N, CA and C atoms as an extended XYZ file, in Angstrom:
144
Properties=species:S:1:pos:R:3:atomname:S:1:resname:S:1:resid:I:1 pbc="F F F"
N       -33.987       -7.644      -11.262 N   MET     1
C       -32.636       -7.799      -10.730 CA  MET     1
C       -32.485       -9.194      -10.123 C   MET     1
N       -31.415       -9.869      -10.491 N   LYS     2
C       -31.162      -11.186       -9.907 CA  LYS     2
C       -30.618      -11.008       -8.495 C   LYS     2
N       -30.784      -12.038       -7.683 N   SER     3
C       -30.443      -11.897       -6.264 CA  SER     3
C       -28.948      -11.638       -6.067 C   SER     3
N       -28.093      -12.271       -6.885 N   TYR     4
C       -26.664      -12.027       -6.694 CA  TYR     4
C       -26.288      -10.611       -7.106 C   TYR     4
N       -27.007      -10.055       -8.093 N   GLU     5
C       -26.774       -8.661       -8.467 CA  GLU     5
C       -27.178       -7.743       -7.320 C   GLU     5
N       -28.297       -8.099       -6.682 N   MET     6
C       -28.783       -7.323       -5.547 CA  MET     6
C       -27.755       -7.354       -4.417 C   MET     6
N       -27.204       -8.545       -4.147 N   ASP     7
C       -26.192       -8.673       -3.094 CA  ASP     7
C       -24.993       -7.773       -3.382 C   ASP     7
N       -24.540       -7.795       -4.634 N   GLU     8
C       -23.391       -6.989       -5.013 CA  GLU     8
C       -23.703       -5.508       -4.827 C   GLU     8
N       -24.900       -5.117       -5.241 N   TYR     9
C       -25.340       -3.731       -5.110 CA  TYR     9
C       -25.356       -3.315       -3.640 C   TYR     9
N       -25.920       -4.185       -2.790 N   LEU    10
C       -26.005       -3.868       -1.361 CA  LEU    10
C       -24.618       -3.799       -0.730 C   LEU    10
N       -23.726       -4.699       -1.145 N   ASP    11
C       -22.349       -4.648       -0.642 CA  ASP    11
C       -21.714       -3.301       -0.951 C   ASP    11
N       -21.922       -2.818       -2.174 N   GLN    12
C       -21.358       -1.525       -2.562 CA  GLN    12
C       -21.947       -0.403       -1.719 C   GLN    12
N       -23.267       -0.459       -1.486 N   GLN    13
C       -23.929        0.561       -0.675 CA  GLN    13
C       -23.357        0.574        0.739 C   GLN    13
N       -23.199       -0.630        1.310 N   VAL    14
C       -22.679       -0.749        2.671 CA  VAL    14
C       -21.266       -0.181        2.745 C   VAL    14
N       -20.429       -0.532        1.769 N   MET    15
C       -19.063       -0.041        1.768 CA  MET    15
C       -19.025        1.481        1.663 C   MET    15
N       -19.876        2.035        0.828 N   ALA    16
C       -19.930        3.487        0.672 CA  ALA    16
C       -20.354        4.159        1.978 C   ALA    16
N       -21.353        3.573        2.636 N   LEU    17
C       -21.833        4.144        3.898 CA  LEU    17
C       -20.771        4.054        4.987 C   LEU    17
N       -20.055        2.928        5.026 N   GLU    18
C       -19.014        2.773        6.038 CA  GLU    18
C       -17.900        3.790        5.835 C   GLU    18
N       -17.546        4.033        4.559 N   ARG    19
C       -16.537        5.053        4.265 CA  ARG    19
C       -16.999        6.418        4.751 C   ARG    19
N       -18.264        6.728        4.455 N   GLU    20
C       -18.829        8.012        4.853 CA  GLU    20
C       -18.815        8.160        6.376 C   GLU    20
N       -19.173        7.069        7.056 N   LEU    21
C       -19.225        7.079        8.514 CA  LEU    21
C       -17.839        7.336        9.104 C   LEU    21
N       -16.819        6.681        8.534 N   LYS    22
C       -15.452        6.899        8.998 CA  LYS    22
C       -15.066        8.360        8.850 C   LYS    22
N       -15.415        8.952        7.696 N   GLN    23
C       -15.072       10.354        7.461 CA  GLN    23
C       -15.786       11.261        8.450 C   GLN    23
N       -17.053       10.957        8.727 N   LEU    24
C       -17.816       11.772        9.676 CA  LEU    24
C       -17.217       11.686       11.072 C   LEU    24
N       -16.860       10.470       11.489 N   LYS    25
C       -16.271       10.290       12.815 CA  LYS    25
C       -14.961       11.053       12.920 C   LYS    25
N       -14.147       10.963       11.846 N   ARG    26
C       -12.865       11.653       11.846 CA  ARG    26
C       -13.083       13.163       11.923 C   ARG    26
N       -14.053       13.660       11.167 N   ALA    27
C       -14.345       15.097       11.158 CA  ALA    27
C       -14.830       15.554       12.525 C   ALA    27
N       -15.682       14.735       13.148 N   ARG    28
C       -16.220       15.103       14.453 CA  ARG    28
C       -15.103       15.137       15.495 C   ARG    28
N       -14.202       14.151       15.419 N   ARG    29
C       -13.088       14.095       16.355 CA  ARG    29
C       -12.195       15.321       16.174 C   ARG    29
N       -11.946       15.694       14.926 N   ALA    30
C       -11.103       16.857       14.642 CA  ALA    30
C       -11.755       18.128       15.164 C   ALA    30
N       -13.071       18.236       14.975 N   ARG    31
C       -13.797       19.418       15.428 CA  ARG    31
C       -13.738       19.512       16.957 C   ARG    31
N       -13.897       18.356       17.619 N   LYS    32
C       -13.869       18.314       19.079 CA  LYS    32
C       -12.481       18.734       19.582 C   LYS    32
N       -11.445       18.220       18.944 N   ALA    33
C       -10.077       18.550       19.338 CA  ALA    33
C        -9.825       20.043       19.155 C   ALA    33
N       -10.340       20.591       18.054 N   LYS    34
C       -10.160       22.010       17.775 CA  LYS    34
C       -10.883       22.848       18.823 C   LYS    34
N       -12.073       22.418       19.230 N   ALA    35
C       -12.844       23.151       20.241 CA  ALA    35
C       -12.105       23.134       21.576 C   ALA    35
N       -11.547       21.983       21.941 N   GLN    36
C       -10.793       21.893       23.196 CA  GLN    36
C        -9.557       22.779       23.133 C   GLN    36
N        -8.893       22.789       21.989 N   ALA    37
C        -7.694       23.609       21.827 CA  ALA    37
C        -8.048       25.086       21.956 C   ALA    37
N        -9.177       25.485       21.384 N   SER    38
C        -9.559       26.894       21.439 CA  SER    38
C        -9.886       27.306       22.871 C   SER    38
N       -10.489       26.396       23.642 N   LYS    39
C       -10.760       26.692       25.051 CA  LYS    39
C        -9.442       26.844       25.809 C   LYS    39
N        -8.521       25.947       25.500 N   ARG    40
C        -7.247       25.929       26.193 CA  ARG    40
C        -6.449       27.205       25.904 C   ARG    40
N        -6.554       27.710       24.664 N   TYR    41
C        -5.734       28.859       24.276 CA  TYR    41
C        -6.561       30.139       24.207 C   TYR    41
N        -7.293       30.424       25.250 N   GLY    42
C        -7.948       31.712       25.387 CA  GLY    42
C        -9.035       32.013       24.374 C   GLY    42
N        -9.737       30.994       23.889 N   GLY    43
C       -10.924       31.230       23.074 CA  GLY    43
C       -10.666       31.593       21.629 C   GLY    43
N        -9.422       31.529       21.157 N   HIS    44
C        -9.174       31.777       19.737 CA  HIS    44
C        -9.143       30.439       19.016 C   HIS    44
N       -10.103       30.200       18.131 N   PRO    45
C       -10.108       28.908       17.426 CA  PRO    45
C        -8.865       28.765       16.557 C   PRO    45
N        -8.344       27.565       16.507 N   ALA    46
C        -7.177       27.316       15.670 CA  ALA    46
C        -7.559       27.534       14.215 C   ALA    46
N        -6.720       28.200       13.476 N   THR    47
C        -7.052       28.474       12.074 CA  THR    47
C        -6.703       27.268       11.224 C   THR    47
N        -7.490       27.043       10.187 N   GLY    48
C        -7.215       25.976        9.258 CA  GLY    48
C        -7.794       24.653        9.652 C   GLY    48
């Protein structure tokens, strides 16, 4: 593999990981919000 090909490959890997990380953070935030809402509303988790 030539070095510029390697750079391109690594750039793609980094971009993919960053996308994944954003999705995980968003999911975690949503889960946290849902947990707080369920506590607030008498322990029934929000559906959906």
